[in-house]
PDB file as gemmi writes it, atoms N, CA and C in Angstrom:
CRYST1    1.000    1.000    1.000  90.00  90.00  90.00 P 1                      
ATOM      1  N   MET A   1      14.302  -8.328 -14.519  1.00  0.00           N  
ATOM      2  CA  MET A   1      13.292  -9.171 -13.909  1.00  0.00           C  
ATOM      3  C   MET A   1      12.237  -8.279 -13.257  1.00  0.00           C  
ATOM      4  N   ASP A   2      11.006  -8.718 -13.315  1.00  0.00           N  
ATOM      5  CA  ASP A   2       9.890  -7.954 -12.780  1.00  0.00           C  
ATOM      6  C   ASP A   2       9.857  -8.041 -11.253  1.00  0.00           C  
ATOM      7  N   VAL A   3       9.765  -6.898 -10.604  1.00  0.00           N  
ATOM      8  CA  VAL A   3       9.756  -6.828  -9.141  1.00  0.00           C  
ATOM      9  C   VAL A   3       8.545  -7.551  -8.561  1.00  0.00           C  
ATOM     10  N   VAL A   4       7.410  -7.397  -9.194  1.00  0.00           N  
ATOM     11  CA  VAL A   4       6.189  -8.037  -8.695  1.00  0.00           C  
ATOM     12  C   VAL A   4       6.330  -9.563  -8.732  1.00  0.00           C  
ATOM     13  N   VAL A   5       6.924 -10.074  -9.783  1.00  0.00           N  
ATOM     14  CA  VAL A   5       7.140 -11.523  -9.894  1.00  0.00           C  
ATOM     15  C   VAL A   5       8.087 -11.991  -8.795  1.00  0.00           C  
ATOM     16  N   LEU A   6       9.147 -11.239  -8.568  1.00  0.00           N  
ATOM     17  CA  LEU A   6      10.096 -11.585  -7.504  1.00  0.00           C  
ATOM     18  C   LEU A   6       9.425 -11.575  -6.139  1.00  0.00           C  
ATOM     19  N   GLU A   7       8.609 -10.570  -5.889  1.00  0.00           N  
ATOM     20  CA  GLU A   7       7.901 -10.498  -4.605  1.00  0.00           C  
ATOM     21  C   GLU A   7       7.017 -11.724  -4.403  1.00  0.00           C  
ATOM     22  N   GLN A   8       6.323 -12.134  -5.451  1.00  0.00           N  
ATOM     23  CA  GLN A   8       5.453 -13.304  -5.360  1.00  0.00           C  
ATOM     24  C   GLN A   8       6.267 -14.576  -5.127  1.00  0.00           C  
ATOM     25  N   GLU A   9       7.389 -14.724  -5.831  1.00  0.00           N  
ATOM     26  CA  GLU A   9       8.247 -15.898  -5.643  1.00  0.00           C  
ATOM     27  C   GLU A   9       8.782 -15.954  -4.214  1.00  0.00           C  
ATOM     28  N   ILE A  10       9.151 -14.816  -3.668  1.00  0.00           N  
ATOM     29  CA  ILE A  10       9.664 -14.754  -2.299  1.00  0.00           C  
ATOM     30  C   ILE A  10       8.573 -15.177  -1.315  1.00  0.00           C  
ATOM     31  N   LYS A  11       7.367 -14.678  -1.511  1.00  0.00           N  
ATOM     32  CA  LYS A  11       6.255 -15.056  -0.636  1.00  0.00           C  
ATOM     33  C   LYS A  11       5.991 -16.556  -0.705  1.00  0.00           C  
ATOM     34  N   GLU A  12       6.012 -17.109  -1.915  1.00  0.00           N  
ATOM     35  CA  GLU A  12       5.758 -18.538  -2.083  1.00  0.00           C  
ATOM     36  C   GLU A  12       6.847 -19.377  -1.417  1.00  0.00           C  
ATOM     37  N   LEU A  13       8.101 -18.972  -1.574  1.00  0.00           N  
ATOM     38  CA  LEU A  13       9.199 -19.713  -0.964  1.00  0.00           C  
ATOM     39  C   LEU A  13       9.146 -19.630   0.559  1.00  0.00           C  
ATOM     40  N   ARG A  14       8.800 -18.470   1.084  1.00  0.00           N  
ATOM     41  CA  ARG A  14       8.667 -18.332   2.542  1.00  0.00           C  
ATOM     42  C   ARG A  14       7.569 -19.245   3.073  1.00  0.00           C  
ATOM     43  N   SER A  15       6.456 -19.282   2.354  1.00  0.00           N  
ATOM     44  CA  SER A  15       5.344 -20.143   2.766  1.00  0.00           C  
ATOM     45  C   SER A  15       5.740 -21.613   2.711  1.00  0.00           C  
ATOM     46  N   LYS A  16       6.433 -21.980   1.651  1.00  0.00           N  
ATOM     47  CA  LYS A  16       6.876 -23.380   1.498  1.00  0.00           C  
ATOM     48  C   LYS A  16       7.850 -23.750   2.609  1.00  0.00           C  
ATOM     49  N   LEU A  17       8.761 -22.853   2.911  1.00  0.00           N  
ATOM     50  CA  LEU A  17       9.742 -23.104   3.965  1.00  0.00           C  
ATOM     51  C   LEU A  17       9.055 -23.249   5.317  1.00  0.00           C  
ATOM     52  N   TYR A  18       8.081 -22.405   5.590  1.00  0.00           N  
ATOM     53  CA  TYR A  18       7.335 -22.481   6.848  1.00  0.00           C  
ATOM     54  C   TYR A  18       6.581 -23.809   6.946  1.00  0.00           C  
ATOM     55  N   LYS A  19       5.960 -24.205   5.851  1.00  0.00           N  
ATOM     56  CA  LYS A  19       5.205 -25.455   5.830  1.00  0.00           C  
ATOM     57  C   LYS A  19       6.125 -26.654   6.057  1.00  0.00           C  
ATOM     58  N   ILE A  20       7.259 -26.676   5.385  1.00  0.00           N  
ATOM     59  CA  ILE A  20       8.220 -27.771   5.563  1.00  0.00           C  
ATOM     60  C   ILE A  20       8.716 -27.801   6.999  1.00  0.00           C  
ATOM     61  N   GLY A  21       8.981 -26.625   7.559  1.00  0.00           N  
ATOM     62  CA  GLY A  21       9.466 -26.536   8.934  1.00  0.00           C  
ATOM     63  C   GLY A  21       8.481 -27.094   9.940  1.00  0.00           C  
ATOM     64  N   ARG A  22       7.200 -26.891   9.693  1.00  0.00           N  
ATOM     65  CA  ARG A  22       6.178 -27.427  10.592  1.00  0.00           C  
ATOM     66  C   ARG A  22       6.060 -28.939  10.474  1.00  0.00           C  
ATOM     67  N   GLU A  23       6.398 -29.478   9.303  1.00  0.00           N  
ATOM     68  CA  GLU A  23       6.228 -30.903   9.057  1.00  0.00           C  
ATOM     69  C   GLU A  23       7.418 -31.746   9.504  1.00  0.00           C  
ATOM     70  N   THR A  24       8.512 -31.127   9.842  1.00  0.00           N  
ATOM     71  CA  THR A  24       9.710 -31.893  10.208  1.00  0.00           C  
ATOM     72  C   THR A  24      10.347 -31.319  11.467  1.00  0.00           C  
ATOM     73  N   ASN A  25      11.080 -32.146  12.154  1.00  0.00           N  
ATOM     74  CA  ASN A  25      11.728 -31.712  13.389  1.00  0.00           C  
ATOM     75  C   ASN A  25      13.215 -31.409  13.213  1.00  0.00           C  
ATOM     76  N   THR A  26      13.769 -31.752  12.075  1.00  0.00           N  
ATOM     77  CA  THR A  26      15.196 -31.557  11.886  1.00  0.00           C  
ATOM     78  C   THR A  26      15.498 -30.574  10.773  1.00  0.00           C  
ATOM     79  N   TYR A  27      16.325 -29.611  11.075  1.00  0.00           N  
ATOM     80  CA  TYR A  27      16.702 -28.618  10.074  1.00  0.00           C  
ATOM     81  C   TYR A  27      17.585 -29.222   8.999  1.00  0.00           C  
ATOM     82  N   SER A  28      18.272 -30.301   9.297  1.00  0.00           N  
ATOM     83  CA  SER A  28      19.209 -30.878   8.349  1.00  0.00           C  
ATOM     84  C   SER A  28      18.531 -31.540   7.157  1.00  0.00           C  
ATOM     85  N   GLN A  29      17.216 -31.540   7.136  1.00  0.00           N  
ATOM     86  CA  GLN A  29      16.520 -32.095   5.989  1.00  0.00           C  
ATOM     87  C   GLN A  29      16.941 -31.331   4.735  1.00  0.00           C  
ATOM     88  N   GLY A  30      17.274 -32.041   3.694  1.00  0.00           N  
ATOM     89  CA  GLY A  30      17.757 -31.419   2.465  1.00  0.00           C  
ATOM     90  C   GLY A  30      16.765 -30.462   1.838  1.00  0.00           C  
ATOM     91  N   GLU A  31      15.496 -30.751   1.933  1.00  0.00           N  
ATOM     92  CA  GLU A  31      14.480 -29.898   1.318  1.00  0.00           C  
ATOM     93  C   GLU A  31      14.452 -28.512   1.955  1.00  0.00           C  
ATOM     94  N   ILE A  32      14.578 -28.453   3.258  1.00  0.00           N  
ATOM     95  CA  ILE A  32      14.578 -27.162   3.953  1.00  0.00           C  
ATOM     96  C   ILE A  32      15.782 -26.336   3.502  1.00  0.00           C  
ATOM     97  N   LEU A  33      16.923 -26.970   3.412  1.00  0.00           N  
ATOM     98  CA  LEU A  33      18.137 -26.269   3.003  1.00  0.00           C  
ATOM     99  C   LEU A  33      18.007 -25.750   1.570  1.00  0.00           C  
ATOM    100  N   LYS A  34      17.483 -26.560   0.671  1.00  0.00           N  
ATOM    101  CA  LYS A  34      17.321 -26.147  -0.723  1.00  0.00           C  
ATOM    102  C   LYS A  34      16.374 -24.953  -0.845  1.00  0.00           C  
ATOM    103  N   VAL A  35      15.252 -25.020  -0.172  1.00  0.00           N  
ATOM    104  CA  VAL A  35      14.277 -23.927  -0.241  1.00  0.00           C  
ATOM    105  C   VAL A  35      14.853 -22.665   0.381  1.00  0.00           C  
ATOM    106  N   SER A  36      15.559 -22.817   1.491  1.00  0.00           N  
ATOM    107  CA  SER A  36      16.166 -21.677   2.162  1.00  0.00           C  
ATOM    108  C   SER A  36      17.201 -20.999   1.263  1.00  0.00           C  
ATOM    109  N   GLN A  37      18.007 -21.783   0.574  1.00  0.00           N  
ATOM    110  CA  GLN A  37      19.014 -21.224  -0.325  1.00  0.00           C  
ATOM    111  C   GLN A  37      18.353 -20.503  -1.503  1.00  0.00           C  
ATOM    112  N   LYS A  38      17.305 -21.090  -2.045  1.00  0.00           N  
ATOM    113  CA  LYS A  38      16.594 -20.461  -3.159  1.00  0.00           C  
ATOM    114  C   LYS A  38      15.956 -19.146  -2.701  1.00  0.00           C  
ATOM    115  N   LEU A  39      15.403 -19.148  -1.499  1.00  0.00           N  
ATOM    116  CA  LEU A  39      14.820 -17.929  -0.944  1.00  0.00           C  
ATOM    117  C   LEU A  39      15.883 -16.846  -0.803  1.00  0.00           C  
ATOM    118  N   ASP A  40      17.037 -17.199  -0.287  1.00  0.00           N  
ATOM    119  CA  ASP A  40      18.136 -16.240  -0.152  1.00  0.00           C  
ATOM    120  C   ASP A  40      18.511 -15.646  -1.507  1.00  0.00           C  
ATOM    121  N   GLU A  41      18.600 -16.491  -2.533  1.00  0.00           N  
ATOM    122  CA  GLU A  41      18.958 -16.017  -3.865  1.00  0.00           C  
ATOM    123  C   GLU A  41      17.917 -15.029  -4.392  1.00  0.00           C  
ATOM    124  N   LYS A  42      16.639 -15.346  -4.197  1.00  0.00           N  
ATOM    125  CA  LYS A  42      15.567 -14.477  -4.681  1.00  0.00           C  
ATOM    126  C   LYS A  42      15.565 -13.145  -3.939  1.00  0.00           C  
ATOM    127  N   ILE A  43      15.828 -13.179  -2.643  1.00  0.00           N  
ATOM    128  CA  ILE A  43      15.864 -11.941  -1.859  1.00  0.00           C  
ATOM    129  C   ILE A  43      17.021 -11.060  -2.314  1.00  0.00           C  
ATOM    130  N   LEU A  44      18.183 -11.653  -2.557  1.00  0.00           N  
ATOM    131  CA  LEU A  44      19.326 -10.879  -3.042  1.00  0.00           C  
ATOM    132  C   LEU A  44      19.037 -10.269  -4.414  1.00  0.00           C  
ATOM    133  N   LEU A  45      18.445 -11.049  -5.289  1.00  0.00           N  
ATOM    134  CA  LEU A  45      18.087 -10.552  -6.609  1.00  0.00           C  
ATOM    135  C   LEU A  45      17.069  -9.419  -6.497  1.00  0.00           C  
ATOM    136  N   TYR A  46      16.092  -9.599  -5.637  1.00  0.00           N  
ATOM    137  CA  TYR A  46      15.069  -8.576  -5.404  1.00  0.00           C  
ATOM    138  C   TYR A  46      15.717  -7.271  -4.932  1.00  0.00           C  
ATOM    139  N   GLN A  47      16.654  -7.378  -3.991  1.00  0.00           N  
ATOM    140  CA  GLN A  47      17.321  -6.182  -3.476  1.00  0.00           C  
ATOM    141  C   GLN A  47      18.110  -5.477  -4.573  1.00  0.00           C  
ATOM    142  N   LYS A  48      18.764  -6.241  -5.439  1.00  0.00           N  
ATOM    143  CA  LYS A  48      19.518  -5.645  -6.542  1.00  0.00           C  
ATOM    144  C   LYS A  48      18.589  -4.936  -7.517  1.00  0.00           C  
ATOM    145  N   VAL A  49      17.469  -5.578  -7.830  1.00  0.00           N  
ATOM    146  CA  VAL A  49      16.513  -4.981  -8.756  1.00  0.00           C  
ATOM    147  C   VAL A  49      15.929  -3.703  -8.168  1.00  0.00           C  
ATOM    148  N   LYS A  50      15.529  -3.754  -6.893  1.00  0.00           N  
ATOM    149  CA  LYS A  50      14.970  -2.572  -6.241  1.00  0.00           C  
ATOM    150  C   LYS A  50      15.994  -1.438  -6.202  1.00  0.00           C  
ATOM    151  N   LYS A  51      17.244  -1.789  -5.937  1.00  0.00           N  
ATOM    152  CA  LYS A  51      18.293  -0.779  -5.871  1.00  0.00           C  
ATOM    153  C   LYS A  51      18.511  -0.136  -7.243  1.00  0.00           C  
ATOM    154  N   SER A  52      18.459  -0.924  -8.299  1.00  0.00           N  
ATOM    155  CA  SER A  52      18.658  -0.373  -9.628  1.00  0.00           C  
ATOM    156  C   SER A  52      17.523   0.571 -10.012  1.00  0.00           C  
ATOM    157  N   PHE A  53      16.311   0.317  -9.510  1.00  0.00           N  
ATOM    158  CA  PHE A  53      15.183   1.209  -9.784  1.00  0.00           C  
ATOM    159  C   PHE A  53      15.339   2.530  -9.033  1.00  0.00           C  
ATOM    160  N   THR A  54      15.926   2.500  -7.863  1.00  0.00           N  
ATOM    161  CA  THR A  54      16.073   3.738  -7.084  1.00  0.00           C  
ATOM    162  C   THR A  54      17.183   4.615  -7.650  1.00  0.00           C  
ATOM    163  N   LEU A  55      18.077   4.023  -8.421  1.00  0.00           N  
ATOM    164  CA  LEU A  55      19.168   4.807  -9.017  1.00  0.00           C  
ATOM    165  C   LEU A  55      18.713   5.567 -10.258  1.00  0.00           C  
ATOM    166  N   TRP A  56      17.580   5.215 -10.780  1.00  0.00           N  
ATOM    167  CA  TRP A  56      17.078   5.898 -11.983  1.00  0.00           C  
ATOM    168  C   TRP A  56      16.647   7.236 -11.618  1.00  0.00           C  
TER     169      TRP A  56                                                      
END                                                                             
């Protein structure tokens, strides 16, 4: 996976999460949880990809 694409996806998810957070008062909203989980997955994938590049 392309690192630049991952970086952009992470930025977009962070922005979306921030926007949702401003629009609602409760964290238990399903949308916030879904976006947060997707962000976590992308960050983990990004870290793995970056680590594999440093091993070369």
